[in-house]
C-alpha positions in Angstrom: -0.1 -0.1 0.0 3.0 2.2 0.9 4.4 1.4 -2.4 1.2 2.7 -4.4 0.6 5.8 -2.3 4.3 6.7 -3.3 3.9 5.9 -6.8 0.5 7.9 -7.1 2.0 11.0 -5.2 5.1 10.7 -7.7 2.8 10.7 -10.8 0.7 13.7 -9.6 4.2 15.7 -9.1 4.9 14.7 -12.4 1.6 15.8 -13.8 2.0 19.4 -12.4 5.6 19.6 -13.4 5.1 18.9 -16.9 1.4 19.6 -17.5 1.4 22.9 -15.6 4.8 24.1 -15.6 3.6 27.9 -15.0 2.9 26.3 -11.6 6.6 25.8 -10.9 7.6 29.7 -11.4 8.6 31.7 -8.6 5.4 34.0 -8.5 7.1 35.9 -5.6 9.6 37.2 -7.9 6.7 37.9 -10.5 5.1 40.0 -8.0 8.5 41.9 -7.4 9.0 42.4 -11.3 5.7 43.7 -11.4 5.9 46.3 -8.8 8.7 47.2 -10.4 7.7 47.8 -14.1 3.9 47.5 -14.5 2.0 49.1 -11.3 2.8 52.4 -12.2 0.3 51.8 -15.0 -1.7 48.8 -13.8 -2.1 49.1 -10.2 -4.4 46.6 -8.5 -4.8 45.0 -11.8 -6.1 48.4 -13.6 -5.1 50.3 -16.3 -4.6 54.3 -15.7 -4.4 54.9 -19.3 -7.3 52.6 -20.9 -9.8 52.2 -18.4 -11.3 49.2 -20.1 -8.0 47.6 -21.0 -7.3 46.4 -17.3 -5.4 42.8 -16.2 -8.6 41.4 -15.3 -9.7 37.8 -16.5 -12.4 39.2 -18.4 -10.3 42.5 -20.2 -7.3 40.1 -20.9 -9.6 37.4 -22.7 -11.2 39.9 -24.5 -8.0 42.1 -25.7 -5.4 39.4 -25.9 -5.1 36.9 -28.5 -5.3 33.3 -27.4 -5.4 34.2 -24.1 -8.7 31.6 -23.1 -6.1 29.0 -24.8 -3.1 29.8 -23.3 -3.0 32.9 -20.8 0.6 32.6 -19.8 1.7 32.5 -23.5 -0.5 35.5 -24.4 0.5 37.6 -21.7 4.2 36.8 -22.2 3.6 37.9 -26.0 2.1 41.2 -24.8 4.7 41.7 -22.0 7.9 40.9 -24.7 6.4 43.1 -27.4 4.5 45.7 -26.0 1.2 47.0 -27.8 -0.2 50.9 -28.5 1.0 52.6 -25.5 2.4 49.7 -23.7 6.3 49.4 -24.1 7.8 46.2 -25.1 10.1 44.7 -22.5 11.7 41.7 -24.2 14.9 44.0 -23.8 14.7 45.2 -20.5 13.5 41.9 -18.4 15.0 38.2 -19.1 12.9 35.4 -20.8 12.6 34.0 -17.1 11.8 37.3 -15.5 9.0 37.6 -18.0 7.6 34.4 -17.5 7.5 34.8 -13.6 5.5 38.1 -14.4 3.0 36.6 -17.1 2.8 34.0 -14.4 1.8 36.0 -12.0 -0.2 38.4 -13.8 -2.6 35.2 -15.1 -2.6 34.4 -11.3 -3.9 37.6 -10.1 -6.3 37.6 -13.1 -7.6 34.1 -11.9 -8.0 35.3 -8.5 -9.9 39.1 -9.4 -6.7 41.1 -8.3 
């Protein structure tokens, strides 16, 4: 019975590692990156420039291409490339920092900020 439980726990851990890799990202660092680079325009998940284009789940789903299919990839694309008033961060943040930031924003959107 112990071996069965050990195998079951290992299978669950591997599922989260390979199917949900964003969960392995350090979200506390994502929060720090957000506060240092994004909060001036997106404080509390809002948007001081274009009121309706917030970081709330409903707005991200509406304004970011493929958000409903892969929220992390959609947010990563936006952060890397920017759009309209939002600057691109691909030359300012490392790919790891952008992933941590995208994961943080996605999680906060799911929680409702």
